[in-house]
MIDOSE-1310 file (N, C-alpha, C; in nm, 2 decimals, decimal comma, always signed):
residues 304
xxxx	-0,93/+1,44/-2,48/-0,82/+1,34/-2,52/-0,83/+1,29/-2,66; -0,72/+1,28/-2,72/-0,72/+1,22/-2,86/-0,76/+1,08/-2,86; -0,81/+1,03/-2,97/-0,85/+0,89/-2,98/-0,72/+0,80/-2,95; -0,74/+0,69/-2,89/-0,63/+0,60/-2,85/-0,57/+0,53/-2,97
xxxx	-0,63/+0,53/-3,08/-0,58/+0,47/-3,20/-0,62/+0,54/-3,32; -0,54/+0,54/-3,42/-0,58/+0,61/-3,55/-0,70/+0,53/-3,61; -0,78/+0,60/-3,69/-0,89/+0,54/-3,76/-0,85/+0,46/-3,88; -0,77/+0,36/-3,87/-0,73/+0,28/-3,98/-0,83/+0,16/-3,99
xxxx	-0,86/+0,12/-4,12/-0,94/+0,00/-4,13/-0,87/-0,13/-4,08; -0,95/-0,22/-4,03/-0,89/-0,34/-3,98/-0,89/-0,44/-4,10; -0,78/-0,50/-4,12/-0,77/-0,60/-4,23/-0,86/-0,72/-4,21; -0,90/-0,78/-4,32/-0,99/-0,90/-4,30/-0,92/-1,01/-4,21
xxxx	-0,79/-1,03/-4,23/-0,72/-1,13/-4,16/-0,72/-1,10/-4,01; -0,70/-0,97/-3,97/-0,70/-0,93/-3,83/-0,84/-0,93/-3,78; -0,94/-0,90/-3,86/-1,08/-0,91/-3,81/-1,11/-1,06/-3,78; -1,06/-1,15/-3,85/-1,08/-1,29/-3,82/-1,02/-1,33/-3,69
xxxx	-0,89/-1,28/-3,67/-0,82/-1,30/-3,54/-0,91/-1,25/-3,43; -0,96/-1,13/-3,44/-1,04/-1,07/-3,33/-1,16/-1,15/-3,30; -1,23/-1,20/-3,40/-1,35/-1,28/-3,38/-1,32/-1,41/-3,32; -1,21/-1,47/-3,36/-1,18/-1,60/-3,30/-1,14/-1,58/-3,15
xxxx	-1,07/-1,47/-3,12/-1,03/-1,45/-2,99/-1,15/-1,42/-2,90; -1,24/-1,34/-2,95/-1,36/-1,31/-2,88/-1,44/-1,44/-2,84; -1,45/-1,53/-2,94/-1,51/-1,66/-2,91/-1,44/-1,74/-2,80; -1,31/-1,73/-2,80/-1,23/-1,80/-2,70/-1,25/-1,75/-2,56
xxxx	-1,30/-1,63/-2,55/-1,32/-1,56/-2,42/-1,45/-1,60/-2,36; -1,53/-1,69/-2,41/-1,66/-1,71/-2,37/-1,68/-1,74/-2,22; -1,58/-1,81/-2,16/-1,59/-1,84/-2,02/-1,54/-1,74/-1,93; -1,49/-1,63/-1,98/-1,43/-1,53/-1,89/-1,54/-1,44/-1,83
xxxx	-1,52/-1,37/-1,72/-1,62/-1,27/-1,67/-1,65/-1,16/-1,78; -1,77/-1,10/-1,77/-1,81/-1,01/-1,87/-1,72/-0,89/-1,88; -1,67/-0,83/-1,77/-1,59/-0,71/-1,78/-1,45/-0,74/-1,84; -1,40/-0,87/-1,81/-1,28/-0,91/-1,87/-1,29/-0,93/-2,02
xxxx	-1,40/-0,99/-2,07/-1,42/-1,01/-2,21/-1,43/-0,87/-2,28; -1,50/-0,78/-2,22/-1,52/-0,64/-2,28/-1,38/-0,57/-2,29; -1,30/-0,58/-2,18/-1,17/-0,51/-2,18/-1,08/-0,58/-2,29; -1,07/-0,71/-2,29/-0,99/-0,78/-2,39/-1,03/-0,74/-2,53
xxxx	-1,16/-0,74/-2,56/-1,20/-0,72/-2,70/-1,17/-0,57/-2,73; -1,20/-0,48/-2,64/-1,17/-0,34/-2,67/-1,02/-0,32/-2,69; -0,93/-0,38/-2,61/-0,79/-0,35/-2,62/-0,73/-0,42/-2,75; -0,78/-0,54/-2,78/-0,73/-0,60/-2,90/-0,78/-0,53/-3,03
xxxx	-0,90/-0,47/-3,02/-0,95/-0,39/-3,13/-0,85/-0,27/-3,16; -0,80/-0,21/-3,05/-0,71/-0,10/-3,06/-0,58/-0,15/-3,13; -0,53/-0,27/-3,09/-0,41/-0,33/-3,14/-0,43/-0,35/-3,29; -0,55/-0,40/-3,33/-0,57/-0,42/-3,48/-0,58/-0,29/-3,56
xxxx	-0,63/-0,19/-3,50/-0,63/-0,06/-3,57/-0,49/-0,01/-3,58; -0,41/-0,02/-3,48/-0,27/+0,02/-3,49/-0,19/-0,06/-3,59; -0,22/-0,19/-3,60/-0,15/-0,28/-3,70/-0,19/-0,25/-3,84; -0,31/-0,20/-3,87/-0,35/-0,17/-4,00/-0,35/-0,29/-4,09
xxxx	-0,27/-0,30/-4,20/-0,27/-0,41/-4,29/-0,17/-0,52/-4,24; -0,09/-0,50/-4,14/+0,00/-0,60/-4,09/-0,07/-0,70/-4,01; -0,04/-0,83/-4,04/-0,11/-0,94/-3,97/-0,07/-0,93/-3,82; -0,16/-0,94/-3,73/-0,14/-0,94/-3,59/-0,03/-1,04/-3,55
xxxx	-0,04/-1,16/-3,61/+0,05/-1,27/-3,57/+0,19/-1,24/-3,62; +0,21/-1,14/-3,70/+0,35/-1,11/-3,75/+0,41/-0,99/-3,68; +0,34/-0,93/-3,59/+0,39/-0,81/-3,52/+0,51/-0,85/-3,43; +0,61/-0,76/-3,42/+0,73/-0,79/-3,34/+0,72/-0,70/-3,21
xxxx	+0,81/-0,74/-3,12/+0,82/-0,66/-2,99/+0,85/-0,51/-3,02; +0,95/-0,48/-3,11/+0,97/-0,34/-3,13/+0,85/-0,26/-3,18; +0,77/-0,33/-3,27/+0,65/-0,26/-3,32/+0,55/-0,24/-3,21; +0,53/-0,34/-3,12/+0,44/-0,33/-3,01/+0,49/-0,22/-2,91
xxxx	+0,62/-0,21/-2,89/+0,67/-0,11/-2,81/+0,64/+0,03/-2,87; +0,65/+0,04/-3,00/+0,62/+0,17/-3,07/+0,47/+0,20/-3,05; +0,39/+0,10/-3,06/+0,24/+0,12/-3,04/+0,22/+0,18/-2,90; +0,28/+0,12/-2,80/+0,26/+0,17/-2,66/+0,31/+0,31/-2,64
xxxx	+0,42/+0,35/-2,71/+0,47/+0,48/-2,70/+0,37/+0,58/-2,77; +0,31/+0,53/-2,88/+0,21/+0,61/-2,95/+0,09/+0,64/-2,86; +0,04/+0,53/-2,80/-0,08/+0,55/-2,71/-0,04/+0,64/-2,59; +0,08/+0,62/-2,54/+0,12/+0,71/-2,43/+0,12/+0,85/-2,47
xxxx	+0,16/+0,88/-2,59/+0,17/+1,01/-2,64/+0,03/+1,07/-2,67; -0,07/+0,98/-2,69/-0,21/+1,02/-2,71/-0,29/+1,04/-2,58; -0,22/+1,02/-2,47/-0,28/+1,05/-2,34/-0,31/+0,94/-2,25; -0,28/+0,81/-2,29/-0,31/+0,70/-2,20/-0,20/+0,69/-2,09
xxxx	-0,25/+0,68/-1,96/-0,16/+0,67/-1,85/-0,10/+0,53/-1,84; +0,00/+0,52/-1,75/+0,07/+0,39/-1,74/-0,02/+0,28/-1,69; -0,12/+0,31/-1,61/-0,21/+0,20/-1,56/-0,30/+0,15/-1,67; -0,35/+0,24/-1,76/-0,43/+0,20/-1,87/-0,35/+0,12/-1,97
xxxx	-0,23/+0,16/-1,99/-0,14/+0,09/-2,08/-0,10/-0,05/-2,03; -0,09/-0,06/-1,89/-0,06/-0,19/-1,83/-0,18/-0,28/-1,86; -0,30/-0,23/-1,84/-0,42/-0,32/-1,87/-0,42/-0,36/-2,01; -0,39/-0,27/-2,10/-0,39/-0,29/-2,25/-0,29/-0,40/-2,28
xxxx	-0,17/-0,38/-2,22/-0,06/-0,48/-2,25/-0,10/-0,62/-2,20; -0,17/-0,62/-2,09/-0,22/-0,75/-2,04/-0,31/-0,82/-2,14; -0,40/-0,74/-2,20/-0,49/-0,79/-2,30/-0,42/-0,84/-2,42; -0,32/-0,77/-2,46/-0,24/-0,81/-2,58/-0,16/-0,94/-2,55
xxxx	-0,11/-0,95/-2,43/-0,04/-1,08/-2,39/-0,14/-1,20/-2,40; -0,26/-1,18/-2,35/-0,36/-1,28/-2,35/-0,39/-1,32/-2,50; -0,40/-1,22/-2,59/-0,43/-1,25/-2,73/-0,31/-1,33/-2,79; -0,19/-1,30/-2,76/-0,08/-1,37/-2,82/-0,06/-1,51/-2,76
xxxx	-0,10/-1,53/-2,64/-0,10/-1,66/-2,58/-0,21/-1,75/-2,66; -0,32/-1,68/-2,69/-0,43/-1,75/-2,77/-0,37/-1,78/-2,91; -0,30/-1,69/-2,97/-0,25/-1,71/-3,10/-0,15/-1,82/-3,10; -0,06/-1,83/-3,00/+0,03/-1,94/-2,99/-0,04/-2,07/-2,98
xxxx	-0,14/-2,08/-2,90/-0,22/-2,20/-2,89/-0,28/-2,24/-3,02; -0,31/-2,14/-3,10/-0,37/-2,17/-3,24/-0,26/-2,20/-3,34; -0,14/-2,22/-3,29/-0,03/-2,25/-3,38/-0,01/-2,15/-3,50; +0,00/-2,02/-3,46/+0,01/-1,92/-3,56/+0,15/-1,89/-3,60
xxxx	+0,24/-1,98/-3,56/+0,38/-1,96/-3,60/+0,45/-1,87/-3,51; +0,40/-1,84/-3,39/+0,47/-1,74/-3,30/+0,55/-1,82/-3,20; +0,68/-1,81/-3,21/+0,77/-1,89/-3,13/+0,77/-1,83/-2,98; +0,76/-1,70/-2,97/+0,77/-1,63/-2,84/+0,67/-1,52/-2,84
xxxx	+0,60/-1,50/-2,73/+0,50/-1,40/-2,71/+0,57/-1,26/-2,73; +0,54/-1,18/-2,83/+0,61/-1,06/-2,85/+0,59/-0,95/-2,74; +0,49/-0,98/-2,65/+0,47/-0,89/-2,54/+0,54/-0,92/-2,41; +0,61/-1,04/-2,42/+0,67/-1,10/-2,30/+0,76/-1,00/-2,22
xxxx	+0,85/-0,93/-2,30/+0,94/-0,84/-2,23/+0,90/-0,70/-2,22; +0,78/-0,66/-2,26/+0,74/-0,52/-2,27/+0,69/-0,48/-2,13; +0,71/-0,35/-2,10/+0,67/-0,29/-1,97/+0,60/-0,16/-2,01; +0,49/-0,12/-1,95/+0,43/+0,01/-1,97/+0,51/+0,12/-1,90
xxxx	+0,50/+0,24/-1,95/+0,56/+0,35/-1,88/+0,50/+0,37/-1,74; +0,58/+0,41/-1,64/+0,53/+0,43/-1,51/+0,44/+0,55/-1,50; +0,33/+0,54/-1,42/+0,25/+0,65/-1,40/+0,30/+0,73/-1,27; +0,28/+0,86/-1,27/+0,32/+0,93/-1,15/+0,24/+0,87/-1,03
xxxx	+0,31/+0,85/-0,92/+0,25/+0,80/-0,80/+0,14/+0,89/-0,74; +0,02/+0,85/-0,73/-0,09/+0,93/-0,68/-0,09/+0,92/-0,53; -0,08/+1,04/-0,46/-0,09/+1,04/-0,32/-0,23/+1,02/-0,27; -0,25/+0,94/-0,16/-0,39/+0,93/-0,11/-0,45/+1,06/-0,06
xxxx	-0,58/+1,07/-0,08/-0,65/+1,19/-0,04/-0,69/+1,18/+0,11; -0,66/+1,28/+0,19/-0,70/+1,27/+0,33/-0,78/+1,40/+0,37; -0,87/+1,38/+0,47/-0,94/+1,49/+0,52/-0,85/+1,57/+0,62; -0,88/+1,70/+0,63/-0,81/+1,78/+0,73/-0,87/+1,74/+0,87
xxxx	-0,81/+1,77/+0,98/-0,87/+1,73/+1,11/-1,00/+1,80/+1,13; -1,02/+1,92/+1,09/-1,15/+1,99/+1,10/-1,26/+1,92/+1,02; -1,22/+1,88/+0,90/-1,32/+1,81/+0,81/-1,36/+1,67/+0,87; -1,26/+1,60/+0,93/-1,29/+1,48/+1,00/-1,39/+1,49/+1,11
xxxx	-1,36/+1,60/+1,19/-1,45/+1,62/+1,31/-1,59/+1,66/+1,26; -1,60/+1,74/+1,15/-1,72/+1,78/+1,09/-1,80/+1,66/+1,04; -1,73/+1,57/+0,98/-1,80/+1,45/+0,92/-1,86/+1,36/+1,03; -1,79/+1,34/+1,14/-1,84/+1,24/+1,23/-1,93/+1,30/+1,34
xxxx	-1,96/+1,44/+1,33/-2,05/+1,50/+1,42/-2,19/+1,48/+1,38; -2,23/+1,36/+1,38/-2,37/+1,32/+1,33/-2,46/+1,32/+1,45; -2,58/+1,38/+1,44/-2,68/+1,38/+1,54/-2,77/+1,25/+1,52; -2,75/+1,16/+1,61/-2,83/+1,03/+1,60/-2,94/+1,02/+1,70
xxxx	-2,99/+1,13/+1,75/-3,09/+1,13/+1,86/-3,22/+1,07/+1,81; -3,25/+1,09/+1,68/-3,38/+1,04/+1,63/-3,37/+0,92/+1,54; -3,25/+0,87/+1,52/-3,24/+0,76/+1,42/-3,13/+0,66/+1,46; -3,17/+0,54/+1,49/-3,07/+0,44/+1,54/-2,96/+0,42/+1,43
xxxx	-2,99/+0,42/+1,30/-2,89/+0,40/+1,20/-2,79/+0,51/+1,19; -2,84/+0,63/+1,23/-2,75/+0,75/+1,24/-2,64/+0,73/+1,35; -2,69/+0,67/+1,46/-2,60/+0,63/+1,57/-2,50/+0,53/+1,52; -2,55/+0,43/+1,45/-2,46/+0,33/+1,40/-2,36/+0,39/+1,31
xxxx	-2,40/+0,48/+1,22/-2,31/+0,54/+1,12/-2,20/+0,62/+1,19; -2,24/+0,69/+1,29/-2,14/+0,77/+1,37/-2,04/+0,68/+1,43; -2,09/+0,57/+1,49/-1,99/+0,47/+1,55/-1,90/+0,41/+1,44; -1,96/+0,38/+1,33/-1,87/+0,33/+1,22/-1,76/+0,43/+1,18
xxxx	-1,80/+0,55/+1,15/-1,71/+0,65/+1,10/-1,61/+0,69/+1,21; -1,65/+0,70/+1,33/-1,56/+0,73/+1,44/-1,46/+0,62/+1,46; -1,50/+0,49/+1,45/-1,40/+0,38/+1,46/-1,31/+0,38/+1,34; -1,36/+0,40/+1,22/-1,27/+0,41/+1,10/-1,16/+0,51/+1,11
xxxx	-1,20/+0,63/+1,16/-1,11/+0,74/+1,17/-1,02/+0,72/+1,29; -1,07/+0,67/+1,40/-1,00/+0,65/+1,52/-0,89/+0,55/+1,51; -0,92/+0,44/+1,43/-0,83/+0,32/+1,43/-0,77/+0,29/+1,30; -0,81/+0,36/+1,19/-0,75/+0,34/+1,06/-0,78/+0,21/+1,00
xxxx	-0,90/+0,16/+1,02/-0,94/+0,03/+0,97/-0,96/+0,03/+0,82; -0,93/-0,08/+0,75/-0,97/-0,10/+0,62/-1,13/-0,12/+0,61; -1,19/-0,10/+0,50/-1,33/-0,11/+0,48/-1,38/-0,25/+0,52; -1,31/-0,36/+0,47/-1,35/-0,49/+0,51/-1,33/-0,52/+0,65
xxxx	-1,23/-0,47/+0,72/-1,21/-0,48/+0,86/-1,32/-0,42/+0,94; -1,36/-0,30/+0,89/-1,46/-0,23/+0,96/-1,60/-0,30/+0,96; -1,63/-0,35/+0,84/-1,76/-0,43/+0,83/-1,75/-0,56/+0,91; -1,63/-0,62/+0,92/-1,61/-0,75/+0,99/-1,59/-0,74/+1,14
xxxx	-1,59/-0,63/+1,20/-1,57/-0,62/+1,34/-1,68/-0,70/+1,42; -1,64/-0,78/+1,51/-1,74/-0,86/+1,59/-1,75/-0,79/+1,73; -1,86/-0,81/+1,79/-1,88/-0,75/+1,93/-1,78/-0,80/+2,03; -1,74/-0,93/+2,03/-1,65/-0,98/+2,13/-1,50/-0,95/+2,09
xxxx	-1,48/-0,88/+1,98/-1,34/-0,84/+1,95/-1,31/-0,70/+1,97; -1,41/-0,62/+2,03/-1,38/-0,49/+2,07/-1,40/-0,48/+2,22; -1,29/-0,44/+2,29/-1,29/-0,43/+2,43/-1,31/-0,28/+2,47; -1,43/-0,25/+2,52/-1,46/-0,11/+2,56/-1,38/-0,07/+2,68
xxxx	-1,34/-0,16/+2,77/-1,26/-0,12/+2,89/-1,12/-0,09/+2,86; -1,06/-0,17/+2,77/-0,91/-0,14/+2,74/-0,90/-0,05/+2,62; -1,01/-0,03/+2,55/-1,00/+0,06/+2,43/-0,92/+0,00/+2,32; -0,95/-0,12/+2,29/-0,88/-0,19/+2,18/-0,97/-0,27/+2,09
xxxx	-0,94/-0,29/+1,97/-1,02/-0,37/+1,88/-0,92/-0,47/+1,81; -0,96/-0,59/+1,80/-0,89/-0,70/+1,72/-0,95/-0,71/+1,59; -0,87/-0,70/+1,48/-0,92/-0,72/+1,35/-0,83/-0,82/+1,27; -0,90/-0,88/+1,17/-0,82/-0,96/+1,08/-0,79/-0,88/+0,95
xxxx	-0,66/-0,86/+0,92/-0,62/-0,78/+0,81/-0,59/-0,87/+0,69; -0,51/-0,81/+0,60/-0,47/-0,88/+0,48/-0,38/-1,00/+0,52; -0,40/-1,11/+0,44/-0,33/-1,23/+0,47/-0,37/-1,30/+0,59; -0,49/-1,27/+0,64/-0,55/-1,33/+0,76/-0,46/-1,31/+0,88
xxxx	-0,40/-1,19/+0,89/-0,31/-1,15/+1,00/-0,40/-1,07/+1,10; -0,39/-1,11/+1,22/-0,46/-1,04/+1,33/-0,37/-0,93/+1,38; -0,44/-0,82/+1,41/-0,36/-0,71/+1,48/-0,46/-0,64/+1,58; -0,40/-0,58/+1,68/-0,48/-0,51/+1,79/-0,45/-0,36/+1,77
xxxx	-0,56/-0,29/+1,76/-0,55/-0,14/+1,73/-0,62/-0,07/+1,84; -0,56/+0,04/+1,89/-0,63/+0,12/+1,99/-0,75/+0,19/+1,94; -0,85/+0,22/+2,02/-0,97/+0,29/+1,98/-0,98/+0,41/+2,07; -1,00/+0,53/+2,01/-1,00/+0,65/+2,08/-1,13/+0,67/+2,16
xxxx	-1,13/+0,77/+2,26/-1,24/+0,79/+2,35/-1,37/+0,83/+2,28; -1,36/+0,91/+2,18/-1,48/+0,96/+2,10/-1,54/+0,84/+2,03; -1,46/+0,75/+1,98/-1,51/+0,63/+1,91/-1,58/+0,54/+2,01; -1,52/+0,52/+2,13/-1,57/+0,43/+2,23/-1,71/+0,48/+2,28
xxxx	-1,72/+0,62/+2,29/-1,85/+0,67/+2,33/-1,96/+0,65/+2,23; -1,92/+0,67/+2,10/-2,01/+0,65/+1,99/-2,05/+0,50/+1,98; -1,96/+0,41/+2,00/-1,99/+0,27/+2,00/-2,09/+0,23/+2,11; -2,06/+0,28/+2,23/-2,15/+0,25/+2,35/-2,29/+0,30/+2,32
xxxx	-2,30/+0,42/+2,26/-2,44/+0,47/+2,22/-2,51/+0,38/+2,12; -2,43/+0,33/+2,02/-2,48/+0,24/+1,92/-2,53/+0,11/+1,98; -2,44/+0,05/+2,07/-2,48/-0,08/+2,13/-2,61/-0,07/+2,21; -2,63/+0,05/+2,27/-2,76/+0,06/+2,35/-2,88/+0,05/+2,26
xxxx	-2,88/+0,10/+2,14/-2,99/+0,08/+2,05/-2,99/-0,05/+1,97; -2,87/-0,10/+1,95/-2,85/-0,22/+1,88/-2,92/-0,34/+1,95; -2,92/-0,33/+2,08/-2,98/-0,44/+2,16/-3,13/-0,45/+2,14; -3,20/-0,35/+2,09/-3,34/-0,35/+2,06/-3,38/-0,40/+1,92
xxxx	-3,28/-0,42/+1,84/-3,30/-0,47/+1,70/-3,31/-0,62/+1,70; -3,39/-0,67/+1,60/-3,40/-0,82/+1,58/-3,27/-0,87/+1,52; -3,17/-0,90/+1,60/-3,04/-0,94/+1,55/-3,03/-1,08/+1,49; -2,99/-1,09/+1,36/-2,98/-1,22/+1,29/-2,84/-1,27/+1,31
xxxx	-2,74/-1,18/+1,31/-2,60/-1,21/+1,32/-2,55/-1,15/+1,45; -2,56/-1,23/+1,56/-2,52/-1,17/+1,70/-2,38/-1,14/+1,71; -2,29/-1,19/+1,63/-2,15/-1,16/+1,64/-2,12/-1,02/+1,58; -2,20/-0,98/+1,48/-2,17/-0,86/+1,40/-2,19/-0,73/+1,49
xxxx	-2,08/-0,65/+1,50/-2,10/-0,52/+1,57/-2,19/-0,43/+1,50; -2,18/-0,42/+1,37/-2,26/-0,32/+1,29/-2,36/-0,39/+1,20; -2,48/-0,37/+1,23/-2,59/-0,44/+1,15/-2,69/-0,34/+1,10; -2,77/-0,38/+1,00/-2,88/-0,30/+0,95/-3,01/-0,32/+1,02
xxxx	-3,12/-0,26/+0,97/-3,25/-0,28/+1,04/-3,29/-0,42/+1,04; -3,25/-0,50/+0,95/-3,28/-0,64/+0,94/-3,20/-0,73/+1,04; -3,10/-0,67/+1,10/-3,02/-0,75/+1,20/-2,90/-0,82/+1,14; -2,88/-0,80/+1,01/-2,76/-0,87/+0,94/-2,64/-0,78/+0,94
xxxx	-2,53/-0,84/+0,93/-2,40/-0,76/+0,93/-2,41/-0,66/+0,81; -2,36/-0,54/+0,83/-2,36/-0,44/+0,73/-2,27/-0,48/+0,62; -2,31/-0,45/+0,49/-2,22/-0,48/+0,38/-2,13/-0,36/+0,35; -2,02/-0,39/+0,29/-1,92/-0,29/+0,26/-1,98/-0,18/+0,17
xxxx	-2,06/-0,22/+0,07/-2,12/-0,12/-0,02/-2,21/-0,03/+0,05; -2,28/-0,08/+0,15/-2,37/+0,00/+0,23/-2,29/+0,11/+0,31; -2,17/+0,07/+0,36/-2,09/+0,17/+0,43/-2,04/+0,27/+0,34; -2,00/+0,23/+0,22/-1,96/+0,33/+0,12/-2,07/+0,43/+0,08
xxxx	-2,19/+0,38/+0,06/-2,30/+0,47/+0,02/-2,34/+0,56/+0,14; -2,34/+0,51/+0,26/-2,38/+0,59/+0,38/-2,28/+0,70/+0,40; -2,15/+0,66/+0,39/-2,05/+0,76/+0,42/-2,05/+0,88/+0,31; -2,07/+0,84/+0,19/-2,08/+0,94/+0,08/-2,20/+1,04/+0,11
xxxx	-2,31/+0,98/+0,15/-2,43/+1,06/+0,17/-2,42/+1,15/+0,29; -2,35/+1,09/+0,40/-2,33/+1,17/+0,52/-2,23/+1,29/+0,49; -2,14/+1,27/+0,41/-2,04/+1,37/+0,38/-2,11/+1,49/+0,32; -2,21/+1,46/+0,23/-2,29/+1,57/+0,17/-2,37/+1,64/+0,28
xxxx	-2,44/+1,56/+0,36/-2,53/+1,62/+0,47/-2,45/+1,70/+0,57; -2,33/+1,66/+0,59/-2,24/+1,73/+0,69/-2,17/+1,85/+0,63; -2,20/+1,88/+0,50/-2,14/+2,00/+0,44/-2,00/+1,99/+0,39; -1,95/+1,87/+0,37/-1,82/+1,86/+0,31/-1,83/+1,88/+0,16
xxxx	-1,73/+1,94/+0,10/-1,74/+1,98/-0,04/-1,68/+1,88/-0,14; -1,65/+1,76/-0,09/-1,59/+1,66/-0,18/-1,64/+1,53/-0,15; -1,62/+1,44/-0,24/-1,66/+1,30/-0,22/-1,57/+1,23/-0,12; -1,63/+1,16/-0,02/-1,56/+1,09/+0,08/-1,58/+0,94/+0,07
xxxx	-1,48/+0,87/+0,07/-1,49/+0,72/+0,07/-1,42/+0,66/+0,19; -1,45/+0,54/+0,23/-1,40/+0,48/+0,36/-1,25/+0,48/+0,37; -1,18/+0,46/+0,26/-1,03/+0,45/+0,27/-0,98/+0,59/+0,30; -1,05/+0,70/+0,27/-1,01/+0,83/+0,30/-1,00/+0,85/+0,45
xxxx	-1,09/+0,79/+0,53/-1,08/+0,79/+0,67/-0,95/+0,72/+0,72; -0,91/+0,61/+0,66/-0,79/+0,54/+0,69/-0,67/+0,63/+0,66; -0,67/+0,70/+0,54/-0,56/+0,79/+0,51/-0,56/+0,90/+0,61; -0,67/+0,95/+0,65/-0,67/+1,07/+0,74/-0,62/+1,03/+0,88
xxxx	-0,66/+0,91/+0,93/-0,60/+0,86/+1,05/-0,45/+0,85/+1,04; -0,40/+0,79/+0,94/-0,25/+0,77/+0,93/-0,18/+0,91/+0,92; -0,23/+1,00/+0,84/-0,15/+1,12/+0,82/-0,16/+1,21/+0,94; -0,28/+1,21/+1,01/-0,29/+1,29/+1,13/-0,21/+1,24/+1,25
xxxx	-0,20/+1,10/+1,27/-0,12/+1,04/+1,37/+0,03/+1,07/+1,34; +0,06/+1,05/+1,21/+0,20/+1,07/+1,18/+0,25/+1,22/+1,20; +0,16/+1,31/+1,16/+0,19/+1,45/+1,18/+0,21/+1,49/+1,32; +0,13/+1,43/+1,41/+0,14/+1,46/+1,55/+0,26/+1,39/+1,62
xxxx	+0,28/+1,26/+1,58/+0,38/+1,18/+1,66/+0,51/+1,17/+1,59; +0,51/+1,17/+1,45/+0,63/+1,15/+1,37/+0,68/+1,00/+1,38; +0,60/+0,91/+1,44/+0,64/+0,77/+1,46/+0,59/+0,69/+1,35; +0,68/+0,67/+1,25/+0,64/+0,60/+1,13/+0,61/+0,45/+1,16
xxxx	+0,70/+0,39/+1,24/+0,68/+0,25/+1,28/+0,55/+0,22/+1,35; +0,51/+0,31/+1,44/+0,39/+0,29/+1,51/+0,27/+0,29/+1,41; +0,27/+0,39/+1,32/+0,16/+0,40/+1,22/+0,16/+0,28/+1,13; +0,28/+0,22/+1,10/+0,29/+0,10/+1,02/+0,22/-0,01/+1,09
xxxx	+0,25/-0,03/+1,22/+0,19/-0,14/+1,30/+0,03/-0,12/+1,31; -0,01/+0,00/+1,33/-0,16/+0,02/+1,35/-0,23/+0,00/+1,21; -0,17/+0,04/+1,10/-0,23/+0,01/+0,97/-0,22/-0,13/+0,93; -0,13/-0,21/+0,98/-0,11/-0,35/+0,94/-0,04/-0,36/+0,81
xxxx	+0,05/-0,26/+0,78/+0,13/-0,27/+0,66/+0,25/-0,37/+0,68; +0,27/-0,46/+0,58/+0,38/-0,55/+0,59/+0,51/-0,48/+0,57; +0,51/-0,38/+0,49/+0,64/-0,31/+0,46/+0,63/-0,16/+0,50; +0,73/-0,11/+0,55/+0,74/+0,03/+0,59/+0,72/+0,12/+0,47
xxxx	+0,76/+0,07/+0,35/+0,75/+0,15/+0,23/+0,60/+0,19/+0,20; +0,51/+0,10/+0,24/+0,37/+0,14/+0,22/+0,32/+0,25/+0,31; +0,38/+0,26/+0,42/+0,35/+0,37/+0,52/+0,41/+0,50/+0,49; +0,53/+0,49/+0,42/+0,60/+0,61/+0,39/+0,53/+0,72/+0,30
xxxx	+0,43/+0,67/+0,23/+0,35/+0,76/+0,15/+0,30/+0,88/+0,23; +0,27/+0,85/+0,36/+0,21/+0,95/+0,45/+0,31/+1,06/+0,49; +0,44/+1,03/+0,48/+0,54/+1,13/+0,50/+0,53/+1,24/+0,39; +0,49/+1,19/+0,27/+0,47/+1,28/+0,15/+0,35/+1,37/+0,18
xxxx	+0,25/+1,32/+0,23/+0,13/+1,40/+0,27/+0,17/+1,51/+0,37; +0,25/+1,47/+0,47/+0,29/+1,56/+0,57/+0,37/+1,67/+0,50; +0,46/+1,64/+0,41/+0,55/+1,73/+0,34/+0,46/+1,83/+0,26; +0,35/+1,78/+0,20/+0,27/+1,87/+0,12/+0,21/+1,98/+0,21
xxxx	+0,16/+1,94/+0,33/+0,11/+2,04/+0,42/+0,21/+2,14/+0,46; +0,34/+2,09/+0,49/+0,44/+2,18/+0,52/+0,47/+2,28/+0,40; +0,47/+2,23/+0,28/+0,50/+2,31/+0,17/+0,40/+2,42/+0,15; +0,27/+2,39/+0,18/+0,16/+2,49/+0,17/+0,18/+2,60/+0,27
xxxx	+0,22/+2,56/+0,39/+0,25/+2,66/+0,49/+0,37/+2,75/+0,45; +0,47/+2,68/+0,40/+0,59/+2,76/+0,35/+0,56/+2,86/+0,24; +0,48/+2,81/+0,14/+0,45/+2,90/+0,03/+0,36/+3,01/+0,07; +0,28/+2,99/+0,17/+0,19/+3,10/+0,22/+0,26/+3,20/+0,31
xxxx	+0,36/+3,15/+0,38/+0,42/+3,23/+0,49/+0,56/+3,29/+0,46; +0,64/+3,22/+0,38/+0,77/+3,27/+0,36/+0,78/+3,38/+0,26; +0,84/+3,49/+0,29/+0,84/+3,61/+0,20/+0,91/+3,58/+0,07; +1,00/+3,48/+0,06/+1,08/+3,46/-0,06/+1,03/+3,33/-0,12
xxxx	+0,92/+3,27/-0,08/+0,87/+3,14/-0,14/+0,83/+3,15/-0,28; +0,73/+3,24/-0,30/+0,67/+3,25/-0,44/+0,63/+3,40/-0,45; +0,61/+3,43/-0,58/+0,56/+3,57/-0,61/+0,41/+3,56/-0,57; +0,37/+3,66/-0,50/+0,23/+3,67/-0,46/+0,14/+3,73/-0,58
């Protein structure tokens, strides 16, 4: 990729602005400070000899177009524009003679919508077929992954499952989703069997958090980062050829249920989506699968 900004010298006036802005960021989180400083340095390079406080909205729009042409995606430009807005709010507070923030009406170009990545049904079965006969934590991991794939839980919901909120008899789990909204989700037979096997060995552990369904060797509730690491490691052990993350199991659940049932509303309810628009992305995944079959099978689809 080309550099995001031309190698123009930063004028002394703009260097002073950048230094003052950096000092004003002292109370912000480290990653925020670094992003703001990096993004405003790009702005100063683009400005060249022009005082940053004198730049206009059309000039900033031209800078965004230039950066877009140099390969920056819409999401990166949105972050950069946010940094520029923060800088100009700072300049306004310093009484730099700026009546209106020149970034106020600017919008970054839209990025192409990225479809979520899902496992195939065969890959999902391969992933969760973990032999836990010699390792209690392997049994726990199989129960974790089976439940995630069976019920489409978010990572935080998975880690937060309590023992008394999973009914093995009715095959249901109650979870707290976004916005502290509770929903009841069905749990499949394979996941219930894996959970029963895990509960049998969990009882022998020194439990510190008795409510937590999934705990570590120390008896404390499993952390979300631990689930991420264990899933990625198991994907490698199980012979999958790509990185697997917990949200991929949620995507796989949604796309596989939708492909089999065609019931978008039911999938929306099980995922806990407030809007049907959030669920409709899985119809695109289904269409991609259909398109691959069409391209492979239809004699007039593509040149072989």
